Backbone as CSV, one residue per row, in Angstrom:
resi,resn,N_x,N_y,N_z,CA_x,CA_y,CA_z,C_x,C_y,C_z
1,MET,117.595,94.637,-128.238,118.439,94.048,-127.220,117.815,94.279,-125.839
2,SER,117.809,93.269,-125.028,117.225,93.339,-123.698,118.201,93.968,-122.702
3,HIS,117.660,94.698,-121.767,118.483,95.296,-120.716,118.891,94.252,-119.690
4,THR,120.077,94.446,-119.117,120.539,93.581,-118.040,120.325,94.290,-116.702
5,VAL,119.953,93.509,-115.707,119.571,94.059,-114.412,120.286,93.311,-113.290
6,GLU,120.648,94.063,-112.260,121.100,93.463,-111.011,120.185,93.957,-109.904
7,ILE,119.737,93.048,-109.056,118.927,93.400,-107.892,119.847,93.372,-106.683
8,LEU,119.937,94.504,-106.001,120.779,94.616,-104.811,119.876,94.797,-103.598
9,SER,119.839,93.801,-102.753,119.018,93.852,-101.537,119.889,94.282,-100.371
10,VAL,119.339,95.157,-99.548,120.099,95.727,-98.435,119.432,95.348,-97.120
11,GLY,120.202,94.726,-96.252,119.681,94.406,-94.929,120.491,93.321,-94.249
12,THR,121.022,93.650,-93.097,121.794,92.681,-92.329,120.943,91.472,-91.957
13,GLU,119.639,91.692,-91.756,118.751,90.587,-91.400,118.714,89.502,-92.478
14,LEU,118.977,89.876,-93.718,119.059,88.885,-94.805,120.307,88.028,-94.656
15,LEU,121.418,88.673,-94.356,122.677,87.957,-94.217,122.668,87.024,-93.010
16,LEU,121.916,87.401,-91.984,121.834,86.588,-90.779,120.806,85.469,-90.899
17,GLY,120.040,85.487,-91.993,119.014,84.460,-92.177,117.752,84.721,-91.380
18,SER,117.582,85.937,-90.886,116.403,86.267,-90.092,115.137,86.380,-90.928
19,ILE,115.296,86.793,-92.185,114.155,86.896,-93.093,114.548,86.355,-94.464
20,VAL,113.534,86.028,-95.242,113.723,85.492,-96.588,113.628,86.640,-97.583
21,ASN,114.412,86.574,-98.631,114.452,87.620,-99.649,113.323,87.434,-100.676
22,SER,112.093,87.446,-100.207,110.952,87.216,-101.096,110.704,88.404,-102.023
23,ASP,111.092,89.609,-101.613,110.928,90.780,-102.482,111.747,90.613,-103.759
24,ALA,112.992,90.178,-103.624,113.859,89.991,-104.792,113.330,88.883,-105.690
25,GLN,112.805,87.832,-105.094,112.247,86.730,-105.872,111.074,87.212,-106.725
26,ALA,110.145,87.925,-106.124,108.975,88.419,-106.850,109.374,89.428,-107.918
27,LEU,110.274,90.324,-107.576,110.719,91.329,-108.536,111.444,90.687,-109.706
28,SER,112.272,89.708,-109.433,112.993,89.010,-110.495,112.018,88.347,-111.470
29,ARG,111.001,87.717,-110.930,109.976,87.076,-111.769,109.288,88.106,-112.669
30,GLU,108.913,89.238,-112.097,108.229,90.285,-112.870,109.134,90.895,-113.943
31,LEU,110.365,91.187,-113.576,111.295,91.769,-114.545,111.539,90.808,-115.708
32,SER,111.690,89.537,-115.398,111.894,88.532,-116.445,110.693,88.462,-117.375
33,SER,109.496,88.572,-116.813,108.289,88.528,-117.646,108.198,89.737,-118.575
34,LEU,108.891,90.814,-118.219,108.924,92.012,-119.069,110.051,91.961,-120.096
35,GLY,110.809,90.872,-120.089,111.886,90.711,-121.060,113.234,91.238,-120.607
36,LEU,113.346,91.595,-119.334,114.626,92.070,-118.808,115.436,90.871,-118.324
37,ASN,116.734,90.924,-118.532,117.615,89.841,-118.113,118.179,90.138,-116.730
38,VAL,117.670,89.451,-115.730,118.182,89.598,-114.368,119.399,88.685,-114.257
39,LEU,120.575,89.284,-114.216,121.813,88.515,-114.214,122.357,88.245,-112.827
40,TYR,122.057,89.131,-111.881,122.622,88.991,-110.542,121.613,89.393,-109.476
41,HIS,121.665,88.693,-108.349,121.028,89.090,-107.098,122.181,89.247,-106.119
42,SER,122.267,90.385,-105.474,123.304,90.604,-104.462,122.644,91.032,-103.168
43,VAL,123.279,90.697,-102.059,122.792,91.115,-100.743,123.960,91.726,-99.988
44,VAL,123.701,92.853,-99.360,124.714,93.534,-98.564,124.064,93.980,-97.260
45,GLY,124.837,93.943,-96.186,124.326,94.363,-94.890,124.240,95.877,-94.772
46,ASP,123.791,96.310,-93.613,123.596,97.732,-93.340,124.914,98.392,-92.935
47,ASN,125.827,98.438,-93.877,127.146,99.025,-93.641,127.446,99.942,-94.819
48,PRO,127.587,101.250,-94.578,127.767,102.201,-95.678,128.930,101.885,-96.618
49,GLY,130.060,101.472,-96.080,131.222,101.175,-96.926,130.981,99.981,-97.841
50,ARG,130.425,98.904,-97.271,130.147,97.723,-98.092,129.014,97.982,-99.069
51,LEU,128.048,98.814,-98.669,126.958,99.170,-99.586,127.502,99.930,-100.786
52,LYS,128.388,100.886,-100.544,128.980,101.639,-101.658,129.733,100.708,-102.597
53,ALA,130.496,99.773,-102.042,131.245,98.822,-102.869,130.298,97.945,-103.682
54,ALA,129.195,97.523,-103.084,128.217,96.684,-103.799,127.546,97.465,-104.917
55,VAL,127.229,98.728,-104.673,126.620,99.576,-105.711,127.611,99.781,-106.855
56,ASP,128.862,100.056,-106.532,129.885,100.234,-107.573,130.009,98.976,-108.432
57,GLN,129.995,97.811,-107.786,130.093,96.543,-108.515,128.866,96.327,-109.400
58,ALA,127.686,96.620,-108.876,126.450,96.450,-109.658,126.459,97.341,-110.892
59,ARG,126.962,98.547,-110.751,127.005,99.473,-111.889,127.936,98.983,-112.991
60,LYS,128.945,98.222,-112.620,129.867,97.673,-113.621,129.267,96.465,-114.337
61,ARG,128.409,95.713,-113.642,127.922,94.438,-114.176,126.607,94.511,-114.932
62,ALA,125.832,95.555,-114.722,124.497,95.592,-115.326,124.173,96.987,-115.834
63,GLU,123.250,97.036,-116.786,122.811,98.325,-117.325,121.859,99.041,-116.371
64,GLU,121.122,98.273,-115.595,120.162,98.829,-114.640,120.389,98.164,-113.292
65,GLU,120.242,98.941,-112.221,120.340,98.370,-110.884,119.056,98.692,-110.140
66,LEU,118.604,97.759,-109.339,117.446,97.986,-108.469,117.884,97.719,-107.045
67,TYR,117.537,98.627,-106.142,117.959,98.506,-104.750,116.742,98.239,-103.888
68,LEU,116.813,97.172,-103.114,115.686,96.786,-102.275,116.007,96.941,-100.795
69,PRO,115.416,97.967,-100.168,115.437,97.937,-98.710,114.360,96.921,-98.341
70,PHE,114.372,96.406,-97.183,113.385,95.383,-96.902,112.046,95.962,-96.513
71,LEU,111.207,96.177,-97.543,109.893,96.761,-97.364,109.045,95.903,-96.440
72,GLU,109.128,94.600,-96.593,108.372,93.663,-95.771,108.694,93.892,-94.291
73,GLN,109.963,93.970,-93.960,110.403,94.158,-92.594,109.992,95.540,-92.097
74,PHE,110.080,96.539,-92.961,109.700,97.897,-92.601,108.216,97.956,-92.248
75,GLU,107.385,97.355,-93.084,105.950,97.341,-92.830,105.641,96.627,-91.524
76,LYS,106.326,95.538,-91.270,106.125,94.768,-90.048,106.479,95.605,-88.825
77,SER,107.600,96.329,-88.889,108.031,97.134,-87.745,107.078,98.293,-87.495
78,LYS,106.433,98.812,-88.548,105.459,99.897,-88.366,104.224,99.408,-87.624
79,GLU,103.873,98.127,-87.809,102.696,97.564,-87.167,102.909,97.327,-85.679
80,GLU,104.158,97.128,-85.265,104.456,96.782,-83.855,104.392,97.980,-82.937
């Protein structure tokens, strides 16, 4: 039986449309190629209360959860 996965991306910049969620897209493709069933992609802003609620929901819906801070944005900010 294949594992079910939810990808939870964290970042207000995603919700505002400032950046594209390319990390989740690439990760979803890779996980699928490994035979994992990616059932959900969720995005939550930088708010501790809403993040906790999103994590609680992900734990109910999938066997595995992956949390994505925006590495792309982080790397970009380090360069500036």
